[in-house]
C-alpha positions in Angstrom: 3.0 2.1 18.4 1.0 5.2 19.1 -2.7 5.2 18.9 -3.1 8.1 16.3 -6.2 9.2 14.5 -7.4 6.3 12.5 -7.3 5.9 8.7 -10.3 7.0 6.6 -12.2 7.7 9.8 -11.5 4.0 10.1 -13.2 2.1 12.8 -12.6 -1.6 12.7 -15.2 -2.1 15.3 -14.9 -4.0 18.5 -13.0 -6.8 16.8 -9.8 -4.9 16.0 -8.1 -1.6 16.6 -7.2 0.3 13.5 -3.9 1.1 15.2 -2.9 -0.5 18.5 -0.5 1.0 21.0 2.5 -0.6 22.5 1.7 -2.4 25.8 2.2 -0.5 29.0 2.0 -2.0 32.5 -1.5 -1.6 34.1 -2.4 -2.3 37.7 -5.7 -3.8 36.6 -4.3 -5.7 33.7 -5.0 -9.5 34.0 -2.1 -11.8 33.5 -2.6 -15.0 31.5 -3.5 -17.9 33.7 -5.0 -20.9 32.0 -5.9 -21.3 28.3 -9.3 -22.6 27.7 -9.6 -22.9 23.9 -7.9 -21.7 20.7 -9.1 -21.3 17.2 -8.1 -19.7 13.9 -10.2 -18.6 10.9 -8.8 -19.9 7.6 -8.2 -17.4 4.8 -10.1 -18.1 1.6 -7.9 -19.1 -1.3 -10.6 -18.6 -3.9 -10.6 -14.9 -4.4 -9.6 -13.7 -7.9 -7.1 -10.9 -7.8 -5.6 -8.9 -10.7 -2.1 -10.1 -11.6 -1.5 -7.5 -14.4 -1.0 -3.7 -14.1 -4.1 -1.6 -13.6 -5.6 -0.2 -16.8 -6.1 3.5 -15.9 -8.5 4.0 -18.8 -11.2 1.6 -17.6 -14.7 3.0 -16.8 -16.1 -0.4 -15.9 -14.1 -2.8 -13.9 -16.6 -5.7 -14.2 -18.6 -7.2 -11.4 -16.9 -8.1 -8.1 -13.6 -6.5 -9.0 -10.9 -7.3 -6.5 -7.9 -5.3 -7.7 -4.4 -6.4 -6.8 -3.8 -8.7 -3.8 -2.0 -6.5 -1.3 -0.8 -9.5 0.6 0.8 -11.0 -2.5 2.5 -7.7 -3.3 3.8 -7.3 0.3 5.1 -10.9 0.3 6.8 -10.5 -3.1 8.6 -7.4 -1.9 9.6 -8.9 1.4 11.0 -12.1 -0.3 12.6 -10.3 -3.2 16.2 -11.5 -3.5 17.3 -8.1 -4.7 16.2 -6.5 -1.4 17.9 -8.9 1.0 20.3 -7.5 3.6 23.9 -7.0 2.6 26.1 -10.0 3.1 29.5 -9.7 4.7 31.0 -11.3 1.6 29.3 -8.8 -0.7 31.0 -5.5 -1.7 29.0 -2.3 -1.3 29.1 -1.8 -5.1 27.6 -5.3 -5.7 25.0 -4.7 -2.9 23.8 -1.4 -4.4 23.7 -2.9 -7.9 21.6 -5.9 -6.6 19.1 -3.5 -4.9 18.9 -1.4 -8.0 17.9 -4.5 -9.9 14.7 -4.8 -7.9 12.8 -2.7 -10.4 13.9 -4.8 -13.3 12.2 -8.1 -12.4 8.4 -8.8 -12.0 7.1 -9.1 -8.5 5.0 -12.1 -9.7 3.0 -13.1 -12.8 2.9 -10.0 -15.0 3.1 -7.4 -12.3 6.2 -5.3 -12.3 7.4 -3.2 -9.3 6.8 0.0 -11.3 3.3 -1.1 -12.4 0.3 1.0 -11.4 -1.5 -1.1 -8.8 -5.1 -0.8 -7.6 -6.2 -1.9 -4.1 -9.9 -2.1 -3.1 -10.6 -0.9 0.4 -12.1 -3.8 2.4 -15.6 -4.1 3.9 -14.6 -3.7 7.6 -12.4 -0.7 6.8 -15.0 1.0 4.6 -17.9 0.5 7.0 -17.5 3.9 8.6 -17.1 5.8 5.3 -19.6 8.6 4.6 -21.3 8.5 1.3 -24.0 11.1 1.4 -26.3 12.0 -1.5 -28.1 15.4 -1.9 -31.0 15.0 -4.3 -31.5 18.8 -4.6 -28.0 19.5 -5.9 -27.7 16.0 -7.4 -24.3 15.4 -5.7 -22.8 12.5 -3.8 -20.3 13.6 -1.2 -17.5 11.3 0.0 -15.8 12.1 3.4 -12.3 10.8 3.3 -10.0 11.0 6.3 -6.6 9.4 6.1 -4.8 8.9 9.5 -1.6 10.5 10.7 0.7 7.9 12.3 4.3 7.1 12.9 4.5 3.5 11.8 8.2 2.6 11.7 9.2 6.3 11.4 9.6 7.4 15.1 8.0 10.3 16.8 10.8 12.8 15.7 10.4 11.9 12.0 7.8 13.3 9.6 4.4 11.6 10.2 3.2 9.0 7.7 -0.4 8.9 6.4 -1.9 5.5 5.8 -4.9 3.6 4.4 -5.5 0.0 5.6 -6.7 -2.2 2.8 -7.4 -5.5 4.5 -7.6 -6.8 8.0 -7.8 -10.6 8.6 -8.3 -12.3 11.9 -5.7 -15.1 12.2 -6.3 -16.4 15.7 -8.6 -16.3 18.7 -8.5 -18.0 22.1 -9.9 -17.4 25.6 -8.2 -17.7 29.0 -8.7 -16.9 32.6 -6.6 -14.0 33.8 -5.8 -12.4 37.2 -4.2 -9.1 38.1 -1.8 -8.2 40.9 -4.6 -7.8 43.3 -6.1 -11.2 42.6 -9.1 -10.1 40.6 -10.1 -12.8 38.1 -11.6 -12.2 34.6 -12.2 -14.2 31.4 -10.2 -12.8 28.6 -10.8 -13.0 24.8 -7.5 -12.8 22.9 -7.6 -12.1 19.2 -4.8 -11.8 16.6 -5.0 -9.9 13.3 -2.9 -9.1 10.3 -3.5 -5.8 8.6 -2.2 -4.8 5.2 -2.3 -1.3 3.8 -0.6 1.7 2.0 1.7 4.2 3.7 3.4 7.4 2.7 4.1 11.0 3.6 2.0 14.0 2.5 0.7 13.8 -1.0 -2.2 15.4 -2.8 -4.5 12.8 -1.2 -3.0 12.6 2.2 -2.1 16.3 2.8 -3.2 17.6 6.2 -5.9 20.2 6.3 -6.6 23.1 8.7 -5.6 22.5 12.4 -4.0 19.2 11.5 -7.3 17.7 10.5 -6.8 15.4 7.5 -10.5 15.1 6.7 -11.3 15.8 3.0 -14.6 16.0 1.3 -15.2 15.2 -2.4 -18.4 15.7 -4.2 -19.5 14.1 -7.5 -22.5 15.0 -9.6 -24.8 12.1 -10.4 -28.5 11.5 -10.9 -30.7 10.0 -8.2 -30.9 6.8 -10.2 -27.1 6.5 -10.4 -26.8 7.2 -6.6 -29.4 4.5 -5.8 -27.4 2.0 -7.8 -24.1 3.0 -6.3 -25.6 2.8 -2.8 -25.9 -1.0 -3.1 -22.2 -1.5 -3.1 -20.0 1.6 -3.0 -16.3 1.0 -3.1 -13.0 2.9 -3.1 -10.1 1.9 -5.2 -6.7 3.4 -4.4 -4.3 3.3 -7.3 -0.7 3.8 -6.5 2.9 2.9 -7.4 5.6 1.6 -5.1 8.5 3.8 -3.7 11.5 3.1 -1.6 11.8 1.8 1.2 9.1 -0.4 -0.3 7.5 -1.8 2.9 7.2 -1.4 6.6 6.3 -3.8 9.4 5.4 -3.4 13.0 3.4 -5.2 15.7 1.0 -3.6 18.1 -1.2 -4.8 20.9 -3.9 -3.7 23.3 -3.8 -5.4 26.6 -6.9 -6.7 28.4 -8.2 -4.9 31.5 -10.8 -5.7 34.0 -13.1 -3.2 32.4 -12.4 -4.4 28.8 -11.3 -8.0 29.0 -10.2 -8.2 25.3 -6.6 -8.6 24.3 -5.8 -7.7 20.7 -2.5 -8.3 18.8 -2.1 -6.8 15.3 0.7 -7.3 12.8 0.9 -4.3 10.5 2.2 -5.1 7.0 2.3 -2.0 4.9 3.7 -1.2 1.5 5.1 2.3 0.9 3.5 3.8 -2.1 2.4 7.1 -3.7 -1.3 7.3 -4.4 -2.1 8.4 -8.0 -5.8 8.1 -8.1 -8.8 7.4 -5.9 -11.8 5.8 -7.7 -15.4 5.6 -6.5 -17.1 2.5 -8.1 -19.9 0.0 -7.6 -18.5 -3.4 -6.9 -21.7 -5.2 -8.1 -21.8 -3.5 -11.5 -18.1 -2.4 -11.9 -19.2 1.1 -13.0 -16.6 3.8 -12.1 -18.4 7.0 -11.0 -15.4 9.2 -10.3 -11.6 9.3 -10.6 -9.9 11.7 -8.2 -6.3 12.7 -9.2 -3.8 15.4 -8.4 -4.8 17.3 -11.5 -8.5 17.3 -11.0 -8.7 17.4 -7.2 -9.8 21.0 -7.1 -13.0 20.0 -9.0 -13.9 17.5 -6.2 -12.4 18.9 -3.0 -14.1 20.9 -0.3 -17.5 19.6 -1.3 -17.6 21.4 -4.6 -19.5 19.3 -7.1 -17.2 17.6 -9.6 -18.2 16.1 -12.9 -18.6 12.3 -13.0 -16.3 11.0 -15.8 -18.7 8.3 -17.1 
């Protein structure tokens, strides 16, 4: 997988690459020698996610709003009987009819495949976002930069833009490695699973001048509102699923003598069209702006928009 510009100016820090590249042989790359320890970090099962369609009319989401569980959505799509591969004992007509029936059954609980879904961008992914407030003009500016990548599409296919929603570390261990010249180094090996949203150009993902996807959106608000939002600013991407529904790919960065960290990432992405981008406060649940295809001109290029609340 090619290391393209990373989503929403996304830096996942030293712990994980936003997008890892396929391993290539390196002369100073240490080979695994002896494992010293291994550990995994359990995933919390106590988070409360939304299991009904998003209500697009809400102006207050309530405190600690989680949105839909992107892992649950991905798993439901992957395990849907309607989307299984064609059997040799199944006619083409029956196969196509079965796949068409995917949209007719709930993914899980009360969530239908055609339901509007809202995914909250996670803390690690949001950490490099730019929320800047100008007291003189009373505007909050969000700098939003989707990434151009080729996840599952190939270099000769149209690029895909993507937003990672959640990255979870699922394993970590250390080992002593050596390279072809006998140099020895202690290596930290880490494994991650990343879930996100993927699609071609849309009103939100469209590429700007010189191929730079960076977009700026400004929202009018009072200094008091900006102070409250600053405590827990969040982005909520609202979208709906489209065929081919999901994409999977694995990527890794190999350890070197200079950087003795090996990282493996499993990318689990749903293919969806973004309908809205909300800016909200996770502590209070107050929604400060809703960016859509119809009002994007009011918010784009740093021109002050009007807060809908």
